[in-house]
C-alpha positions in Angstrom: -82.6 9.2 -13.5 -85.1 10.9 -15.1 -85.7 14.9 -15.2 -89.4 15.2 -13.9 -89.5 19.5 -15.1 -88.6 21.1 -18.1 -85.1 22.1 -18.5 -84.6 25.7 -16.8 -83.0 28.4 -18.9 -81.6 31.7 -18.2 -81.3 34.1 -20.9 -79.4 37.2 -20.5 -78.9 39.4 -23.1 -79.6 43.3 -22.9 -82.1 43.8 -25.6 -85.3 43.3 -24.3 -87.0 42.0 -28.0 -84.0 39.5 -28.3 -85.4 38.1 -24.7 -89.0 37.9 -25.8 -87.9 36.3 -29.0 -85.8 33.4 -27.4 -88.4 33.2 -24.8 -91.6 32.7 -26.9 -89.6 30.4 -29.0 -87.6 28.2 -26.6 -90.6 27.9 -24.8 -92.6 26.6 -27.2 -90.0 24.4 -27.7 -90.5 22.6 -24.3 -88.0 24.5 -22.4 -89.0 26.5 -18.6 -87.3 30.2 -19.7 -86.5 32.6 -17.2 -84.8 36.5 -18.8 -82.4 38.8 -17.8 -81.3 42.1 -19.0 -77.9 41.7 -17.3 -76.0 40.3 -14.0 -77.8 41.3 -11.2 -81.3 40.1 -12.7 -79.5 36.7 -13.6 -78.2 37.4 -9.5 -81.5 37.4 -8.6 -83.0 34.4 -10.6 -80.3 32.1 -9.5 -81.6 33.1 -5.8 -84.7 32.5 -6.5 -84.1 29.0 -8.1 -81.5 27.3 -10.3 -81.3 26.7 -13.7 -79.7 23.9 -16.3 -78.5 26.2 -19.0 -77.7 30.1 -19.2 -77.4 31.5 -22.2 -75.1 34.3 -21.9 -74.7 38.0 -24.8 -71.2 39.3 -24.7 -71.5 43.0 -25.3 -73.6 44.4 -22.7 -73.1 47.6 -21.2 -71.8 47.7 -17.9 -71.0 43.6 -16.5 -70.5 42.4 -20.0 -70.6 38.4 -20.5 -67.2 37.8 -19.7 -67.4 39.2 -16.7 -70.2 37.4 -15.7 -69.1 34.3 -16.6 -65.8 34.7 -14.6 -68.6 35.2 -11.6 -70.3 32.0 -12.4 -67.7 30.2 -12.9 -65.8 30.6 -8.8 -68.8 29.0 -8.0 -71.2 28.0 -9.9 -70.6 24.7 -13.0 -73.8 25.9 -14.1 -73.5 25.1 -18.2 -73.2 28.7 -20.1 -73.4 28.6 -23.7 -71.7 32.3 -25.0 -73.4 34.1 -27.7 -70.4 36.5 -29.8 -70.6 38.6 -32.5 -70.8 37.0 -35.8 -67.1 36.0 -37.1 -65.4 37.4 -33.7 -62.9 34.7 -33.0 -61.6 36.9 -30.2 -64.7 36.4 -28.5 -65.3 33.0 -28.8 -61.5 32.3 -27.2 -62.2 34.0 -24.3 -65.3 32.5 -23.5 -63.9 29.2 -23.6 -60.9 30.1 -21.8 -63.3 31.3 -19.2 -65.0 28.1 -19.3 -68.0 28.7 -21.5 -69.6 24.7 -22.5 -70.3 26.0 -26.2 -70.7 29.6 -28.1 -73.2 30.8 -30.9 -72.8 33.7 -33.2 -75.3 36.2 -33.7 -77.3 36.6 -36.1 -78.1 32.7 -35.3 -81.1 30.1 -36.6 -83.3 29.5 -34.2 -83.3 26.0 -35.0 -79.5 25.5 -34.8 -79.6 27.5 -31.4 -82.2 24.9 -30.0 -79.7 22.0 -31.4 -76.8 23.1 -29.2 -79.0 23.9 -26.5 -80.1 20.1 -26.7 -77.0 19.1 -27.2 -75.3 20.5 -23.9 -78.6 19.1 -21.9 -77.9 15.6 -23.4 -74.5 15.9 -22.3 -75.8 17.2 -18.8 -78.0 14.0 -19.1 -75.5 11.7 -20.0 -73.1 12.7 -17.4 -75.4 12.4 -14.5 -76.9 9.3 -15.7 -73.7 7.5 -15.9 -71.2 7.5 -13.4 -68.9 4.9 -15.1 -67.3 5.1 -18.7 -69.5 2.5 -21.4 -69.2 -1.1 -20.9 -66.1 -2.4 -22.7 -64.0 0.8 -21.9 -61.0 1.1 -20.1 -59.9 3.2 -17.3 -57.1 3.2 -15.2 -55.2 0.6 -15.0 -57.0 -0.9 -17.8 -59.7 -1.9 -15.8 -63.4 -0.5 -14.5 -63.6 0.2 -11.0 -65.6 -2.2 -8.9 -68.5 -1.8 -7.0 -67.5 -0.2 -3.7 -64.0 1.6 -4.8 -63.8 5.1 -5.1 -64.1 5.9 -8.4 -61.2 8.5 -8.3 -58.8 8.1 -11.6 -54.9 9.5 -11.7 -54.4 12.6 -13.7 -51.4 14.2 -13.3 -51.1 16.3 -9.7 -55.4 15.4 -9.4 -57.8 12.8 -9.8 -60.8 12.8 -11.5 -64.4 11.8 -9.6 -66.6 10.3 -12.3 -69.3 10.0 -9.8 -68.8 13.8 -8.8 -67.7 15.1 -11.9 -65.0 16.9 -10.5 -60.5 17.3 -9.6 -60.0 16.1 -6.1 -57.0 17.5 -5.2 -54.2 15.4 -2.6 -55.8 17.7 0.4 -59.2 16.9 -0.6 -60.5 20.2 -2.1 -62.5 19.7 -5.1 -62.3 21.5 -8.1 -65.7 21.5 -10.5 -65.8 20.9 -14.2 -68.2 22.4 -17.3 -70.2 19.7 -18.9 -67.6 20.0 -22.1 -64.5 19.2 -19.7 -66.1 16.5 -17.8 -67.3 14.9 -20.8 -63.7 15.3 -23.0 -61.8 13.9 -20.0 -64.3 10.8 -20.4 -63.0 10.6 -23.9 -59.5 10.0 -22.4 -60.6 7.6 -19.7 -62.2 5.5 -22.5 -59.4 5.8 -24.8 -56.2 5.3 -22.9 -52.9 5.4 -24.9 -54.9 6.4 -28.2 -54.0 9.2 -30.5 -57.4 10.6 -31.1 -57.7 13.8 -33.3 -59.0 17.0 -32.7 -61.8 16.2 -35.0 -62.3 13.1 -32.8 -62.1 14.1 -30.1 -64.3 17.4 -30.8 -66.5 14.5 -32.3 -66.9 12.2 -29.2 -66.6 14.9 -26.7 -69.9 17.4 -28.2 -71.7 14.9 -29.8 -71.1 16.7 -33.5 -69.1 17.5 -36.1 -66.2 20.0 -36.2 -66.0 23.1 -38.4 -63.2 23.6 -40.1 -60.4 25.4 -38.3 -62.1 24.8 -35.1 -59.8 24.7 -32.3 -61.8 25.0 -29.6 -60.4 21.7 -28.4 -56.7 23.1 -27.8 -58.4 25.7 -25.5 -60.1 23.3 -23.7 -56.8 21.3 -23.0 -54.5 24.3 -22.6 -57.1 25.1 -19.7 -57.3 21.6 -18.5 -53.6 21.5 -18.3 -53.4 24.5 -16.1 -55.7 22.1 -13.5 -54.1 18.8 -14.0 -50.6 18.8 -15.1 -47.9 19.3 -12.6 -45.9 20.9 -14.9 -48.8 22.6 -17.9 -45.9 23.7 -20.6 -44.4 19.7 -20.2 -47.7 17.7 -20.1 -47.3 14.5 -19.3 -50.9 13.0 -18.6 -52.6 14.7 -21.8 -49.8 14.7 -24.7 -49.6 16.5 -27.8 -48.6 14.2 -30.9 -47.6 16.7 -33.7 -49.3 16.9 -36.3 -52.0 14.5 -35.6 -53.9 15.4 -31.9 -53.6 14.3 -28.6 -52.9 11.1 -26.1 -53.3 10.5 -22.7 -51.1 8.8 -21.1 -52.4 7.1 -17.4 -49.4 6.9 -15.1 -48.4 3.2 -14.5 -49.6 0.9 -12.0 -47.3 -1.9 -10.3 -47.5 -5.5 -10.1 
């Protein structure tokens, strides 16, 4: 389904100059930009209308970006890009743990920021247009669900709903996934029993090459394991292959 409106972006930053610069530049790039100086203004914007993407500064007085992101993730799966201080690895780790989809460091190049925003939106669009893995890929039990079947894939203690972009518990409760979490799980579904390096996972799931020594994949997998594994300390679904990467081990099916 083709989007009939420009991507709706909310920029949250306590610096007025930053907000104005981003609104002007990204508006010229085809975004519908709203700005907010903090959490209360963001809440007001979201009450007035949804957003396709939120760009959230970490270092703000009062309610900081982490606190706002936690609130959002409790009830909303809107993609979030965190803006961190240059070289502050801790901020990046915390942001990813909370459920941010990506991060950029200040000072950032506007062209790079634009590229990051578009990459997140492409992933979101791809998820909305494609409920199933690509033709030729392998789903659970080495087959793609047929028309009319439930598109639920066993993932440890839950089921992955490809169409709904969420995890479904045995009692029917659902848990939303960020666009990056969904893309990462989709890559595993399409590559069962195959060892994938961190670099390959990043490239397949996030549409770009990773940075040297980037461990954001490890953080996301740790977060996913808490959601899907019966015992996250002893993962059986997403297994670590020491020194190489990760492997998705779908459950065996009876003949």
